[in-house]
C-alpha positions in Angstrom: 28.6 29.6 35.3 31.1 27.2 33.8 28.7 24.3 34.6 25.8 26.1 32.8 28.0 26.7 29.7 29.0 23.0 29.7 25.4 22.0 30.0 24.3 24.4 27.2 27.1 23.1 24.9 26.1 19.5 25.7 22.4 20.2 25.0 23.2 22.0 21.7 25.3 19.1 20.6 22.7 16.6 21.6 19.9 18.5 19.8 22.2 18.9 16.7 23.0 15.2 16.8 19.4 14.3 17.1 18.5 16.6 14.1 21.2 15.0 12.0 19.9 11.5 12.9 16.3 12.6 12.1 17.4 14.2 8.8 19.4 11.1 7.8 16.4 8.8 8.6 13.9 11.0 6.7 16.4 11.3 3.8 16.6 7.5 3.6 12.8 7.1 3.8 12.1 9.7 1.1 14.8 8.6 -1.2 13.9 4.9 -0.9 10.2 5.6 -1.2 10.8 7.8 -4.3 12.2 4.8 -6.2 9.2 2.7 -5.1 6.8 5.5 -6.0 8.1 5.6 -9.5 7.5 1.8 -9.8 4.1 2.1 -8.1 2.9 4.7 -10.6 4.0 2.6 -13.5 2.5 -0.5 -11.9 -0.8 1.3 -11.3 -0.9 2.3 -15.0 -0.3 -1.3 -15.9 -3.1 -2.4 -13.6 -5.5 0.0 -15.2 -4.5 -1.1 -18.7 -5.1 -4.7 -17.6 -8.6 -3.7 -16.5 -9.1 -1.9 -19.9 -8.0 -5.0 -21.9 -10.1 -7.4 -19.8 -13.3 -5.2 -19.7 -13.1 -4.7 -23.5 -12.6 -8.4 -24.2 -14.7 -10.1 -21.6 -18.4 -9.6 -21.1 -19.5 -7.7 -17.9 -20.7 -11.0 -16.5 -17.4 -12.8 -17.1 -15.4 -9.9 -15.7 -17.6 -9.9 -12.6 -16.9 -13.7 -12.2 -13.2 -13.1 -12.6 -13.2 -10.3 -10.0 -15.2 -12.4 -7.6 -12.9 -15.4 -7.9 -9.8 -13.2 -7.5 -11.4 -11.8 -4.3 -11.9 -15.3 -2.9 -8.3 -16.2 -3.7 -7.0 -13.0 -2.2 -8.8 -13.8 1.0 -7.3 -17.2 1.4 -3.9 -16.0 0.1 -3.7 -13.2 2.7 -4.6 -15.6 5.4 -2.0 -18.0 4.2 0.7 -15.4 4.3 0.4 -15.3 8.1 1.7 -11.7 8.1 5.2 -13.1 7.4 6.3 -10.5 5.0 5.9 -7.6 7.4 7.1 -9.8 10.4 10.3 -10.8 8.6 11.1 -7.2 7.6 10.5 -5.8 11.0 12.5 -8.4 13.0 15.4 -8.4 10.6 15.8 -4.7 10.9 15.2 -4.9 14.7 17.8 -7.6 15.2 20.3 -5.7 13.1 19.7 -2.7 15.3 20.5 -4.8 18.4 23.5 -6.4 16.7 21.9 -9.9 16.9 22.5 -10.9 13.3 22.9 -14.6 14.3 19.1 -14.8 14.7 18.3 -13.8 11.2 19.0 -17.1 9.4 16.6 -18.9 11.8 14.0 -16.2 11.2 14.1 -16.6 7.4 14.1 -20.4 7.5 11.1 -20.4 9.9 9.2 -17.9 7.7 9.8 -20.0 4.6 8.6 -23.2 6.3 5.5 -21.6 7.8 4.7 -20.0 4.5 4.9 -23.2 2.5 2.8 -25.1 5.1 0.1 -22.4 5.1 0.0 -22.2 1.3 -0.5 -26.0 1.0 -3.4 -25.9 3.5 -4.9 -22.9 1.6 -4.7 -24.6 -1.7 -6.6 -27.6 -0.4 -9.1 -25.6 1.6 -10.0 -22.8 -0.8 -12.5 -24.5 -3.2 -14.2 -26.4 -0.3 -14.4 -23.3 1.8 -16.0 -21.3 -1.0 -18.6 -24.0 -1.7 -19.4 -24.3 2.0 -19.7 -20.6 2.7 -21.8 -19.7 -0.4 -23.9 -22.9 -0.8 -25.1 -24.5 -3.9 -27.6 -21.7 -4.9 -24.9 -19.0 -5.3 -22.7 -20.5 -8.0 -25.2 -22.7 -9.7 -23.2 -23.3 -12.9 -19.9 -23.7 -11.1 -18.2 -20.8 -13.0 -16.6 -19.1 -10.0 -15.6 -22.4 -8.5 -13.8 -23.4 -11.8 -11.8 -20.2 -11.8 -10.9 -20.6 -8.1 -9.5 -24.1 -8.8 -7.2 -22.6 -11.4 -6.1 -19.7 -9.3 -5.2 -21.6 -6.1 -1.9 -22.4 -7.7 -0.9 -18.7 -7.4 -1.0 -19.0 -3.6 2.4 -20.6 -2.8 4.3 -18.5 -5.4 2.7 -15.3 -4.0 3.6 -16.2 -0.4 7.2 -17.0 -1.1 7.5 -13.9 -3.2 6.3 -11.8 -0.3 8.6 -13.5 2.1 11.6 -12.9 -0.2 10.6 -9.2 -0.6 10.3 -9.0 3.2 13.9 -10.3 3.6 15.3 -7.7 1.3 13.2 -5.0 3.0 14.7 -5.9 6.4 18.1 -5.3 4.9 17.1 -1.9 3.6 16.9 -3.1 0.0 13.3 -1.9 -0.5 13.7 -1.3 -4.2 13.4 -5.1 -4.8 9.6 -4.7 -4.0 9.4 -2.2 -6.9 11.1 -4.5 -9.3 8.9 -7.6 -8.7 5.6 -6.6 -7.1 5.1 -3.2 -8.6 6.6 -3.6 -12.1 7.2 -7.2 -13.2 4.0 -8.7 -11.9 1.6 -6.2 -13.5 3.7 -5.9 -16.6 3.7 -9.6 -17.1 0.0 -9.8 -16.5 -0.6 -7.1 -19.1 1.6 -8.8 -21.7 0.0 -12.2 -21.0 -3.5 -10.7 -21.2 -2.7 -9.0 -24.5 -1.4 -12.3 -25.9 -4.6 -14.1 -24.7 -6.7 -11.4 -26.5 -4.6 -11.6 -29.6 -4.9 -15.3 -29.9 -8.6 -15.2 -29.0 -8.4 -17.4 -26.0 -11.5 -18.3 -24.0 -12.4 -17.0 -20.6 -10.5 -19.8 -18.8 -7.6 -19.0 -21.1 -7.5 -15.5 -19.6 -7.5 -17.0 -16.1 -4.5 -19.2 -17.0 -2.6 -16.1 -18.2 -3.1 -14.6 -14.8 -1.6 -17.8 -13.3 1.3 -17.8 -15.7 2.2 -14.2 -14.8 2.6 -14.9 -11.1 4.6 -18.1 -11.8 6.8 -16.1 -14.2 7.4 -13.3 -11.6 8.2 -15.9 -8.9 10.7 -17.6 -11.2 12.6 -14.4 -12.0 12.6 -13.5 -8.2 14.1 -17.0 -7.4 16.9 -16.4 -9.9 17.6 -13.0 -8.4 17.6 -14.3 -4.8 20.1 -17.0 -5.8 22.4 -14.5 -7.6 22.1 -11.6 -5.2 21.1 -12.8 -1.7 21.0 -10.0 1.0 22.7 -12.3 3.6 24.9 -15.4 3.7 22.3 -18.2 3.6 22.8 -21.0 6.2 20.1 -23.6 6.3 19.3 -24.1 10.0 16.2 -26.0 11.0 16.2 -24.6 14.5 13.1 -23.1 16.0 13.8 -21.1 19.1 13.0 -17.7 20.5 13.3 -15.8 17.1 10.7 -18.1 15.6 8.4 -17.6 18.6 8.8 -13.8 18.4 8.1 -13.9 14.7 4.9 -15.9 15.2 3.7 -13.8 18.1 4.2 -10.6 16.1 3.0 -11.9 12.7 -0.2 -13.5 13.9 -1.9 -10.2 14.8 -0.5 -8.7 11.6 -2.2 -11.6 9.7 -5.5 -10.8 11.4 -5.0 -7.1 10.7 -4.1 -7.6 7.0 -6.9 -10.0 6.5 -9.4 -7.6 8.1 -8.2 -4.6 6.2 -8.4 -6.5 2.9 -11.7 -8.0 4.0 -13.1 -4.5 4.4 -12.4 -4.1 0.6 -13.6 -7.5 -0.3 -16.8 -7.2 1.7 -18.2 -4.8 -0.9 -17.4 -7.2 -3.7 -18.9 -10.2 -1.9 -22.1 -8.4 -0.8 -22.6 -6.7 -4.1 -22.3 -10.1 -5.7 -24.8 -11.6 -3.2 -27.4 -8.8 -3.2 -26.9 -7.5 -6.8 -25.5 -9.0 -10.0 -22.1 -9.8 -11.5 -22.4 -6.7 -13.7 -22.7 -4.5 -10.6 -19.6 -6.2 -9.1 -17.7 -5.5 -12.3 -18.8 -1.8 -12.3 -17.6 -1.3 -8.7 -14.3 -3.1 -9.4 -13.7 -0.8 -12.4 -14.2 2.4 -10.4 -12.6 1.5 -7.1 -9.0 0.9 -8.2 -8.7 4.6 -9.2 -8.5 5.5 -5.5 -5.3 3.4 -5.3 -3.5 6.5 -6.7 -4.2 8.1 -3.3 -1.9 5.6 -1.6 1.0 6.0 -4.0 2.8 8.4 -1.5 2.0 6.8 1.9 2.5 3.2 0.8 6.1 3.5 -0.4 7.0 5.8 2.5 5.5 3.4 5.0 7.2 0.5 3.3 10.6 2.1 3.8 9.6 3.7 7.1 9.1 0.4 9.0 12.6 -1.1 8.7 14.2 2.3 9.3 12.2 3.0 12.5 12.4 -0.7 13.6 16.1 -0.4 13.6 15.9 2.8 15.7 13.8 0.9 18.2 16.4 -1.9 18.2 19.1 0.7 18.9 16.9 2.2 21.7 16.7 5.6 19.9 13.0 6.0 20.4 13.3 9.8 20.9 13.9 10.2 17.2 10.7 8.4 16.1 8.3 11.2 17.1 9.9 13.9 14.8 10.2 11.4 12.0 6.5 10.4 12.4 5.4 14.0 12.3 7.5 14.9 9.2 6.5 11.8 7.2 2.8 12.2 8.0 2.8 15.9 6.9 4.6 15.1 3.7 2.3 12.2 2.9 -0.8 14.5 3.1 1.0 17.4 1.4 2.0 15.4 -1.6 -1.2 13.3 -1.9 -3.5 16.2 -1.8 -3.0 17.3 -5.5 -4.0 13.7 -6.6 -7.0 13.9 -4.4 -8.1 17.2 -6.0 -7.9 15.6 -9.5 -10.1 12.7 -8.5 -12.5 14.6 -6.3 -13.1 17.7 -8.4 -12.9 15.9 -11.9 -14.3 12.4 -11.4 -16.4 12.4 -14.6 -13.3 13.5 -16.6 -11.2 10.7 -15.3 -13.8 7.9 -15.7 -14.7 9.1 -19.2 -11.1 9.3 -20.4 -10.0 6.0 -18.9 -13.0 3.7 -19.3 -15.4 5.6 -21.6 -18.5 7.7 -21.2 -20.6 4.7 -20.0 -18.7 4.8 -16.7 -19.1 8.5 -16.0 -22.2 7.7 -13.9 -19.8 6.4 -11.2 -18.5 9.9 -10.4 -20.3 10.1 -7.1 -19.0 6.7 -6.1 -15.5 7.7 -7.0 -15.8 10.9 -4.9 -17.0 9.0 -1.8 -14.2 6.4 -2.2 -11.6 9.2 -2.5 -12.7 10.8 0.7 -12.2 7.5 2.6 -8.9 6.8 0.8 -7.5 10.3 1.7 -7.8 9.4 5.4 -4.9 7.0 4.9 -2.6 9.8 3.8 -4.0 12.4 6.2 -3.3 10.2 9.3 0.0 9.1 7.6 2.3 6.5 9.0 0.3 5.6 12.1 -0.1 2.0 11.0 3.6 1.7 10.2 4.6 3.3 13.6 2.6 0.7 15.5 4.1 -2.0 13.3 7.7 -0.8 13.8 7.2 -0.5 17.6 6.1 -4.2 17.8 2.5 -3.3 18.9 0.9 -5.6 16.3 -1.8 -6.6 18.8 -3.0 -2.9 18.9 -3.3 -3.0 15.1 -5.4 -6.1 15.3 -7.8 -4.5 17.8 -8.3 -1.4 15.6 -8.9 -3.6 12.6 -11.4 -5.8 14.3 -13.5 -2.7 15.4 -13.4 -1.1 11.9 -14.1 -4.4 10.1 -17.2 -5.0 12.2 -18.4 -1.5 11.3 -17.7 -2.2 7.6 -19.7 -5.4 7.5 -22.6 -3.8 9.3 -22.6 -0.7 7.0 -22.4 -2.8 3.8 -25.2 -5.0 5.0 -27.4 -2.0 5.7 -26.6 0.1 2.7 -25.9 -2.2 -0.3 -29.4 -3.7 -0.6 -30.9 -0.2 -1.0 -28.1 2.0 -2.4 -26.0 -0.6 -4.3 -22.4 0.5 -5.2 -23.1 4.0 -3.6 -23.8 2.2 -0.3 -20.7 0.1 -0.7 -18.6 3.3 -1.2 -20.1 5.0 1.9 -19.4 1.8 4.0 -15.8 1.8 2.7 -15.1 5.4 3.5 -16.6 5.5 6.9 -15.0 2.3 8.1 -11.6 3.0 6.7 -11.6 6.6 8.2 -12.6 5.2 11.5 -9.7 2.7 11.4 -7.3 5.5 10.8 -8.7 7.5 13.7 -8.4 4.4 16.0 -4.8 3.8 15.0 -3.7 7.4 15.5 -5.3 7.4 18.9 -3.4 4.3 19.9 -0.1 5.8 18.7 -0.8 8.9 20.8 -1.9 6.9 23.8 0.9 4.3 23.8 3.9 6.3 22.3 2.8 9.8 23.3 3.2 11.2 19.7 0.8 12.6 17.2 1.2 14.4 13.8 -1.1 17.4 14.6 1.5 20.2 14.9 0.5 23.8 14.4 1.9 23.6 10.8 -0.1 20.5 10.1 -3.3 22.0 11.3 -2.6 25.1 9.1 -2.0 22.8 6.1 -5.3 21.0 6.8 -7.3 24.3 6.8 -5.6 25.5 3.6 -6.4 22.3 1.8 -10.0 22.3 2.8 -10.3 25.9 1.5 -8.6 24.9 -1.8 -11.1 22.1 -2.4 -14.0 24.5 -1.8 -12.5 27.0 -4.2 -11.9 24.4 -6.9 -15.4 23.1 -6.7 -16.9 26.6 -6.8 -14.6 27.6 -9.7 -15.5 24.5 -11.7 -19.2 25.3 -11.4 -18.9 29.0 -12.0 -16.2 28.9 -14.8 -17.3 25.6 -16.3 -13.9 24.0 -15.9 -13.6 20.7 -17.8 -10.4 19.2 -16.3 -8.1 20.2 -19.1 -4.4 19.7 -18.6 -3.7 23.4 -18.3 -6.2 23.7 -15.5 -4.6 21.1 -13.4 -1.1 22.4 -14.2 -2.2 25.8 -13.0 -3.6 24.3 -9.8 -0.3 22.5 -9.1 1.8 25.6 -9.5 -0.7 27.6 -7.3 -0.8 24.9 -4.7 2.9 24.7 -4.1 3.2 28.5 -4.2 0.6 28.7 -1.4 2.5 25.9 0.6 5.7 27.9 0.3 4.1 31.2 1.2 2.2 29.7 4.2 5.5 28.3 5.8 4.1 24.8 6.1 7.7 23.4 6.3 10.0 24.4 9.1 13.7 25.1 8.6 14.8 21.6 9.4 12.4 20.2 6.8 13.6 22.7 4.2 17.2 21.6 4.9 16.0 18.0 4.4 14.4 18.9 1.1 17.6 20.7 0.0 19.7 17.6 0.9 17.3 15.3 -1.1 17.3 17.7 -4.1 21.1 17.8 -4.0 21.3 14.0 -3.8 19.0 13.6 -6.7 20.9 16.1 -8.9 24.2 14.5 -7.9 22.9 11.0 -8.8 21.6 12.3 -12.1 25.0 14.0 -12.8 26.8 10.8 -12.0 24.5 8.8 -14.3 24.9 11.3 -17.2 28.7 11.4 -16.8 28.7 7.5 -16.8 26.6 7.4 -20.0 29.0 9.9 -21.8 32.0 7.9 -20.7 30.4 4.8 -22.2 29.7 6.4 -25.5 32.9 8.4 -25.7 
């Protein structure tokens, strides 16, 4: 009897301790991602306004050339990053969890050297590679090639910027990504673009403004890194086991990132090949709107990786499953209202953002939104595989889905144009999410499909059906009051249906208290300053 009581007390303490650790980790992820989310929202608005400025100033043909050239530079740029940003972040957090801080300096030095070497090669190879792959008949007047030769100078600055952000991310300073990638970069591009339009610069002048914005962002980051380094820098040109681990981990991440981006670029490339520059421009105007569906999962995943990587380093893998389930449920729960706005009111969005001429892209936007929602529905599967060190599994999933994407684009674009490109995107991206979720379940024995999550799924499907039927029957137009009423009703249903368990409600309470405490401290500080 005494032994049973001792065991029960031990078990209760163990469970309570595990819950505290899970709550603490989730709290860190949500709080950190909340800051990044705010920056991401503002950055997306900047991006959309950049598109509006450029589409109103440039001809459809010039905007299509600009979009195509950016796609080519993005391909070579992603390849040149070698997956170092994610690799550095994961291994810094992992080494910190194992109390092996002495390996961090070598890791950062190696990443910087590899990044600079790869960027130099990419700058030299990009123009020649473009001309070799497309041939002389594709870019007869050399317009795209001329833009590429200007934009190649963005590659080294972009790579070093991503490595620096990865370093801060590994030390849990994830807000740095918001400052530079999410805010300063798009804001500077918007301001430089407005200046170019104001002074009536030529098409190539617009391209130079894009180059100047990334150089400016990198310059500010360099000053910040010197003033506030996250570690004590020690220049060590020593390449041993940490360097090998970084390369072995980062190379599959490189392949994965390249293929995931390639699945987006394939539509642009094939539309440019089979159709016209105007069609490329139209697709690239509509498609960025689905980026709003990643504004929850992207910042959560960004913070999730170093937090969970550190748990893996500390050998606390039993905590990862509950965190994975909670974060996936919250990603879908919070993303769904945005999906409803895009899926139910696509004409309203396109007309109000870009004008009535683009309302015809409503069906394309709906199809793209379905594919993009899969990212949030399956949650942090990608980030869980990344944090566990299984980058080779990510690569295999990406290879399978990229092959599907190329095949579908090749079959659908010639006949269906941008509608076919949207279908290819949605099917291949959804397949990739399914592949990754299966790999997490098979290798880590964890999945997000709890009874509460299945209930949430059924509720949300029913809500979409009701909203579509109500829009048709009641002639809803997408007015602000309609969407506000939906938001209130949605969260009332979530609360009534008991989608969150008691532990999650406690976490929400802790987060709410932390936010109000922070706001209170800030307000008190402001009053003291002005007193």
